[in-house]
SEROZA-693748 format. One line per field, with one value per residue (C-alpha): residue in three letters; x, y, z. Coordinates in Angstrom, 1 decimal. Layout:
<recs>
sero c(ALA;...)
xx c(X;...)
yy c(Y;...)
zz c(Z;...)
</recs>
This chain:
<recs>
sero c(MET;ALA;VAL;ILE;ASN;HIS;PHE;ILE;VAL;PRO;GLY;ILE;ILE;GLY;GLY;ILE;PHE;LEU;TYR;GLY;ILE;CYS;ARG;GLY;VAL;ASN;THR;PHE;ASP;ALA;PHE;LEU;ALA;GLY;ALA;ARG;GLU;GLY;LEU;SER;THR;VAL;VAL;SER;ILE;VAL;PRO;ALA;LEU;ILE;CYS;LEU;LEU;THR;ALA;VAL;ALA;MET;PHE;LYS;ALA;SER;GLY;ALA;LEU;ASP;VAL;LEU;SER;TRP;VAL;LEU;SER;PRO;LEU;ALA;GLY;ALA;MET;GLY;LEU;PRO;ARG;GLU;VAL;LEU;PRO;LEU;ALA;LEU;LEU;ARG;PRO;ILE;SER;GLY;SER;GLY;ALA;MET;VAL;LEU;PHE;ASN;ASP;ILE;LEU;ALA;THR;TYR;GLY;PRO;ASP;SER;PHE;ILE;GLY;ARG;VAL;ALA;SER;VAL;MET;GLU;GLY;SER;THR;GLU;THR;THR;PHE;TYR;THR;ILE;ALA;VAL;TYR;TYR;GLY;ALA;ILE;GLY;VAL;LYS;GLN;THR;LYS;HIS;THR;LEU;PRO;SER;ALA;LEU;SER;ALA;ASP;LEU;ALA;GLY;ILE;ILE;MET;SER;ALA;VAL;ALA;VAL;ARG;LEU;PHE;LEU;GLY;MET)
xx c(-21.7;-20.5;-23.6;-22.9;-19.4;-20.9;-22.7;-19.9;-18.3;-21.6;-22.9;-20.0;-20.3;-24.0;-23.5;-21.1;-23.6;-26.4;-24.3;-23.4;-27.0;-28.1;-25.4;-26.7;-23.6;-24.1;-22.5;-22.4;-20.4;-18.1;-17.6;-16.7;-14.3;-12.6;-12.4;-10.9;-8.3;-7.5;-6.9;-4.6;-2.6;-2.4;-1.1;1.6;2.7;2.7;6.1;7.9;6.2;7.1;10.7;10.8;9.1;11.5;14.5;13.4;12.7;16.2;17.8;16.3;16.7;20.3;21.4;22.6;20.4;22.0;25.5;24.9;23.5;26.5;28.9;27.1;26.6;29.8;28.7;25.2;26.5;28.6;25.4;23.5;21.3;20.7;22.1;18.8;17.0;19.5;17.6;14.5;16.5;17.9;14.6;12.2;13.1;12.7;9.6;6.9;5.5;9.0;9.8;6.4;7.4;10.7;9.1;6.6;9.5;11.3;8.3;7.6;11.3;12.1;8.7;7.1;8.3;12.0;14.5;14.8;11.0;10.6;13.4;11.9;8.4;9.7;11.7;8.7;6.6;9.2;10.7;9.1;9.2;11.2;11.8;8.3;6.8;9.1;8.3;4.6;4.1;6.8;5.8;2.2;3.1;6.0;8.8;12.2;14.6;14.8;18.0;17.2;14.3;16.2;19.1;16.7;14.3;17.1;18.6;15.3;15.1;18.6;17.7;14.6;16.6;19.3;16.8;14.6;17.2;17.9;14.2;13.6;16.6;15.6;11.9;11.6;14.8;16.0)
yy c(15.5;16.4;14.9;11.6;11.5;11.4;8.2;6.2;4.6;3.9;2.5;0.2;-1.1;-1.5;-3.3;-5.8;-6.5;-7.0;-9.3;-11.4;-11.6;-12.6;-15.3;-16.6;-15.5;-14.5;-11.1;-10.2;-13.4;-12.7;-9.2;-10.4;-13.0;-10.3;-8.0;-10.8;-11.5;-7.8;-7.5;-10.4;-8.8;-5.5;-7.5;-9.1;-5.7;-3.5;-4.6;-3.9;-0.5;0.5;-0.4;1.5;4.7;4.6;4.3;7.2;9.4;8.6;9.2;12.7;13.7;12.7;15.0;12.1;13.2;16.6;15.2;12.7;15.4;17.6;14.7;13.7;17.3;17.2;13.9;15.3;18.4;16.4;14.5;17.8;17.4;20.5;20.2;21.3;18.1;15.7;15.3;14.5;12.0;10.3;10.2;9.2;5.5;5.3;7.4;8.8;11.1;12.4;12.9;14.8;17.2;17.9;18.2;20.8;22.7;22.8;24.1;26.7;27.8;27.7;27.7;25.0;26.6;26.9;24.3;23.0;22.8;21.0;18.5;17.8;17.3;14.9;13.0;12.7;11.3;9.0;7.3;4.9;4.4;1.3;0.2;0.9;-1.0;-4.0;-3.9;-3.8;-6.2;-8.7;-8.5;-9.3;-12.4;-13.5;-13.1;-12.9;-12.9;-9.6;-10.6;-9.3;-7.0;-4.4;-3.8;-3.7;-1.3;1.0;1.0;2.1;4.8;6.0;6.1;8.2;10.5;11.1;11.3;13.9;16.6;15.3;15.3;18.8;20.1;18.1;18.8;22.1;23.7;24.7)
zz c(-15.0;-11.5;-9.9;-11.7;-10.2;-6.7;-7.4;-9.1;-6.0;-4.2;-7.5;-7.9;-4.3;-4.7;-8.0;-6.4;-3.6;-6.1;-8.2;-5.2;-4.1;-7.6;-7.7;-4.3;-2.3;1.3;0.8;4.5;5.3;2.3;3.6;7.1;5.7;3.6;6.6;8.7;6.1;5.8;9.5;9.5;6.7;8.8;11.8;9.6;8.1;11.2;12.7;9.4;9.1;12.7;12.1;8.9;10.3;13.3;11.1;8.9;11.9;13.3;9.9;9.7;13.3;13.6;10.8;8.7;5.8;5.7;6.0;3.3;1.0;1.6;0.8;-2.4;-3.7;-5.9;-7.5;-8.0;-9.5;-12.0;-13.0;-13.4;-10.3;-8.2;-4.7;-3.3;-4.5;-2.9;0.4;-1.6;-3.7;-0.6;1.3;-1.5;-1.6;2.2;3.0;0.9;3.5;4.5;0.8;0.4;3.2;1.6;-1.8;-0.5;1.1;-2.2;-4.0;-1.4;-1.4;-5.1;-6.8;-9.0;-12.2;-11.3;-12.5;-9.0;-8.5;-11.8;-11.2;-7.8;-9.4;-12.0;-9.3;-7.0;-9.8;-11.3;-8.2;-5.7;-2.0;-2.5;1.1;2.2;-0.8;-0.2;3.6;3.0;0.1;1.0;4.7;3.7;1.9;4.1;1.6;3.5;0.6;-1.4;-3.1;-6.5;-5.8;-3.7;-6.1;-9.1;-7.5;-6.2;-9.7;-11.1;-8.4;-9.3;-13.0;-12.1;-10.0;-12.6;-15.5;-13.7;-14.3;-17.8;-18.7;-17.4;-19.4;-22.5;-22.6;-20.9;-22.1;-18.7)
</recs>
């Protein structure tokens, strides 16, 4: 079974090329056209990504993340969220890689089977990197108005953050 797994992706790629050849498509030219289109998409996305990554780095380096976590800790406590997951909750909608670093730190400090570790795990899996996703996808297609998208997506993130502690308590009895 393990040997078959090594051939799945090459088999799919080979099958696509064979299908194109059988249909009379010049697969090399089609590949080049797709690569050209992909590069133009990258060029349109890069400015938004540079801006987003710079803002995240400034947010973390300035100490604003720690101050905001401290300010919100009473509210989080009232909602049943551990104070230790607040930095993750604040950074997750902005940066997936930054949130992953915080997530790994939480697991290393508190353990994956602790209440804090489990809340962080559920939160990591049930929220989205909203600003990154909007920047990439909307930047790729040139959408400038995010009037309804941003509030809707942030509401879903907030629900995921709050419900992570509720779900851990409800389903795992912690």
